[in-house]
C-alpha positions, 0 to 999 in steps of 0.5 A: 426518512423514506427517501434516500437523497443524493447527498446520503449516497455521496456520503456513503460513496466517500466513506467506502472509497478509501476502505481496503479491508473487508471488515472496515467496509462491513462496519461502515456499511452497517453503521450507515444503513442503521442510521438511515433506517433508524434500526436499534440493532444490526449485523453483517452476516456471511452465509457460509456452507452449513452455517451463518457467521456474524462478522459484525454485530450491533446489539445482542449477538445471541439474537443474530447468531442463528440459522436464518432462512433467506432466498438464494437471490434477492427479489428486491433490495430488502427481504423481510425475514421475521417480525421487524427483521429485514435483510439487505443482500450485498454479494452473491459470490460464496460466501454471500453477505447480508446486512440485517437490521431489527426494529427499524422504521418501515417507511425508511425502506420505501425508496427501492431505487435509492436502496438498490444504488446503496446496495450495489455500491456497498457490494462493489466495495466489499467485493473489491476489498475481498479480492485485495484481501485474497491477493494479499494472502497470496502475496504473503504466502509467496513471499514466505516461500521465496524467502526460505530458499533465498536465505539459504542461497545467500547464506551458503554464498557468504560461507563460500566467499569467506572461504570456509569451504576452501580457497577460491579462485578469482573467477569463483569469487567473481561468480559468487559476487554475481550470485550474491548481487542477484539474491539481494535484487530478488530480496528487494523485489520480494520486500516491495511485493509484500509492502505493495500487498500490505498497502493494497489490503490496508494491512500496513502497520507503521511505527511512527517516531521522531527520525533524524533525517541525517541518520536515515540518509546515512543508512540509505547511502551506505546501502547504495554507496557501492553503486555510486562509487562504481559509476564514478558519480560525484555526491554532495549532501547539504543538510542545514544545522537545526533541521528537525527530525521527521515523524516517520517509520525509520525502517521504511524511510531508510528504504525509500531514500535508498530506492530514490538514491539507487535510481539516481545512481543507475539512471545517471551516466558514469561520472555524473552528479547526485545532489542531496539537500533538505530544508524546512517549510513550515510544519514540513521537512523537504528532502530533494535528490537531484541527478544529472541523469537521462531524465524522464519524458513528459509522456512517461511522468504520468505513469511513474507511480503506476505499479509494475509500469516501466518506460519503453525508453531503451536506456531505462530497459537496460537497467534491471527493474520491476516498476514497483519501487516508486509506487511503494515509496509513494504509498508508504509516504502517504501513509506517513502523511507525506508525499513525493513528487518528481520533476524531470526533462529528457537528458536534463536530469531528475529531481525527486522531492520527498515531503514528511511532517516535522516531528516538532512544531515550527518555532 
């Protein structure tokens, strides 16, 4: 057990790669270390000012919840602390983190180079997860603080539009419509920021249930119908009879479809065409939204799902946006075991294909 082989490190790297929650990184790292050392007990500990805190314990909590004396910086991958108790340092940033193991096979610690690589990988995964968690907390606080004044502005604008404060002139009504529209746009940005933060930190919670694609499309079209009609687009929807429901989060699916339809409407010149169709392919339901819009240059297509990226095409820049909607849509669809692809060419329109698992098995 003394040598850490390459396949062991590959196994660890693969396990850590997809983790975004610091607690999940600690759990996976501790279980891997205990398996490699043969330890009977272990713990992930945070060295906070004036106290130690056990984040995860495998074994007797009373044994690990004590004041450990450890060096400020590691001299080697493993630090012996007491009889049969060893600590592996992971991070040095406050709070510093350590993995402790008890009653292990001493020969398992002989490969210092292998343990140094493992320690670095775990430390980097933990630091990245902690940074994402901090960003997520910031986004959540910012979203909450933004929503309060937005709700107030939107509510008062609606009251004025209903003429509860007195009659309105045509100009006043038009100005209030502009305020209302921009509040809605800001609300969409805030929601996208919050979803992006949830995806980044692994804190997304989905309610997967059978969802009628036709009903989800109906709600999505209701949200964007004004944009489609204002630009004079021709809209066609072709959904075959007997199309099974999809396994999805209803609210998120409606939002994704609305984002895709809104993009099709905004990036298609007036009097263009938008076609929506769906069908089944084995265990998957495919929904396509095709338009006759400005299309996407090949050099831009690789960046489409990059958060906050927008094309330098002047026709794209004319349309207000933040470059986040498609990134959020892909993250949500992947979380629902689905996917999204885009086919496009400049001045030849765009086809967006959304894939989701059917909620019932194929016949």
